[in-house]
C-alpha positions as CSV (number, residue, x, y, z in Angstrom):
1,M,20.6,-1.7,-8.2
2,H,18.9,1.9,-7.6
3,Y,20.2,3.5,-5.0
4,V,17.6,6.5,-3.2
5,E,18.4,7.6,-0.1
6,A,15.7,9.5,2.5
7,P,14.8,12.4,2.0
8,N,15.1,11.6,-2.1
9,I,11.7,10.5,-3.8
10,V,11.6,8.0,-6.2
11,T,10.0,9.3,-9.6
12,I,8.7,6.6,-11.7
13,P,8.2,7.5,-15.3
14,D,4.2,5.8,-15.3
15,G,3.4,8.8,-13.2
16,T,2.1,6.0,-10.5
17,N,3.5,5.2,-7.0
18,N,4.2,1.8,-7.6
19,F,7.7,0.7,-7.0
20,P,9.2,-2.1,-9.2
21,S,11.0,-4.5,-8.0
22,S,11.8,-2.1,-4.2
23,I,12.3,-2.9,-1.1
24,F,13.3,-1.0,1.7
25,L,15.6,-1.4,4.4
26,G,13.8,-1.4,7.7
27,G,15.8,-1.6,10.5
28,G,18.1,0.3,13.2
29,I,19.1,3.9,12.4
30,T,20.2,5.9,15.3
31,N,23.5,4.4,17.7
32,C,23.7,1.3,15.0
33,Y,26.4,0.4,12.6
34,D,26.0,1.3,8.9
35,W,24.6,-2.2,8.1
36,Q,22.2,-0.6,5.2
37,K,25.4,-0.4,3.3
38,E,26.8,-4.0,4.1
39,I,23.3,-5.3,3.1
40,C,23.5,-2.8,-0.5
41,G,26.8,-4.3,-1.1
42,Y,25.0,-7.2,-1.6
43,L,22.4,-6.7,-3.2
44,K,25.1,-3.8,-6.1
45,D,24.4,-6.4,-8.9
46,T,20.5,-6.1,-9.4
47,H,18.0,-4.5,-10.7
48,L,16.4,-3.6,-7.2
49,I,15.7,-0.4,-6.0
50,L,17.1,0.3,-2.0
51,L,14.7,2.7,-0.3
52,N,16.9,3.7,2.3
53,P,16.2,5.5,5.3
54,R,19.2,6.2,6.4
55,R,20.5,10.0,5.8
56,Q,24.5,10.6,5.3
57,H,23.0,14.1,6.8
58,Y,20.1,14.4,9.6
59,P,19.5,17.8,10.3
60,D,17.8,18.9,13.5
61,N,14.5,19.8,12.5
62,A,13.8,16.6,10.3
63,A,11.7,14.0,11.7
64,L,8.7,15.0,10.5
65,E,10.2,15.2,6.7
66,Q,11.8,11.4,7.8
67,I,8.8,9.4,9.5
68,T,6.8,10.9,6.3
69,W,9.4,9.6,4.2
70,E,9.7,6.1,5.8
71,Y,6.1,5.9,6.1
72,N,5.3,6.8,2.1
73,H,8.2,4.1,1.0
74,M,7.4,1.0,3.1
75,N,3.8,2.0,1.8
76,F,5.1,2.3,-1.8
77,A,7.7,-0.9,-1.8
78,K,6.8,-3.9,-3.1
79,A,8.8,-5.5,0.0
80,I,10.5,-4.3,3.3
81,M,13.1,-6.1,5.0
82,F,13.8,-6.0,8.3
83,W,17.4,-5.8,10.5
84,F,17.0,-5.8,14.2
85,S,21.0,-4.9,15.2
86,K,22.4,-5.8,18.9
87,E,23.4,-1.8,19.5
88,T,20.0,-1.3,20.1
89,L,16.4,-2.2,21.3
90,C,14.9,-0.7,17.8
91,P,12.2,1.2,19.1
92,I,10.9,2.3,15.7
93,T,11.8,-0.5,13.9
94,L,9.5,-3.0,16.4
95,F,7.1,-0.9,15.8
96,E,6.8,-0.9,11.9
97,Y,7.0,-4.7,12.1
98,G,4.0,-5.0,14.0
99,K,2.0,-3.1,12.2
100,W,3.3,-4.8,8.9
101,I,3.6,-8.3,9.6
102,T,-0.2,-8.2,9.9
103,R,-0.1,-7.6,6.5
104,S,0.2,-8.9,3.3
105,K,3.2,-7.9,2.0
106,K,6.3,-9.0,1.2
107,L,8.9,-9.3,4.6
108,F,12.5,-10.3,4.4
109,V,13.5,-10.4,8.3
110,G,16.8,-10.7,10.5
111,C,17.7,-10.4,13.7
112,D,21.3,-10.3,14.7
113,P,22.4,-13.1,17.6
114,E,22.6,-10.8,20.4
115,Y,20.0,-8.3,19.7
116,A,18.0,-8.3,22.8
117,R,14.4,-8.9,22.2
118,K,15.4,-11.7,19.4
119,Y,13.4,-14.4,21.2
120,D,10.3,-12.2,21.1
121,V,11.2,-11.3,17.7
122,E,10.8,-15.0,16.7
123,V,7.7,-15.7,18.9
124,Q,5.6,-12.5,17.7
125,T,6.6,-13.8,14.1
126,S,6.3,-17.5,14.5
127,L,2.4,-16.7,15.8
128,E,1.6,-14.2,12.7
129,R,3.8,-15.5,9.8
130,P,4.7,-19.5,10.5
131,Y,6.9,-19.8,7.4
132,Q,8.6,-16.5,7.6
133,K,12.5,-16.9,7.8
134,I,14.4,-15.1,10.2
135,H,18.3,-14.6,9.8
136,T,20.7,-14.4,11.9
137,D,23.6,-12.4,9.3
138,L,22.7,-10.5,6.9
139,K,24.7,-12.2,4.1
140,T,22.0,-14.9,4.8
141,L,19.2,-12.3,4.3
142,A,20.0,-10.8,1.2
143,D,20.6,-14.5,-0.1
144,E,16.8,-14.7,0.1
145,I,16.0,-11.0,-1.1
146,L,18.4,-12.0,-4.4
147,G,16.2,-15.3,-5.0
148,W,13.3,-13.1,-4.9
149,A,14.5,-10.3,-7.1
């Protein structure tokens, strides 16, 4: 596994922004437990490039840099994983998911069983991507990613 945490940038040797075997870790950051650490543990023995927007240190003036980093890295990634954790409604994650669910990029999706808008995510997903799996734990979500990788 190659791990890249915001605001660090991935440099690809061929000079392009084509991130081979890369996956963006989309999901709650603010007021959520560090689920990114857990998913990285499951994926540690892979060749994947994991793009993690959760920073160890988030300066007060970093919003523009953070939003831009996330936007660019979701665009460049080969796949995006979305995790909706129970601690918050994850409004930005919902916004980003709404954008990407209508596009052709590979998505991996999971909702904590206690996520308050789980039913909404399930219905919207079934309408737009009827064959998209939605996992209720990070382990089975990681297993699907491992099958893809």
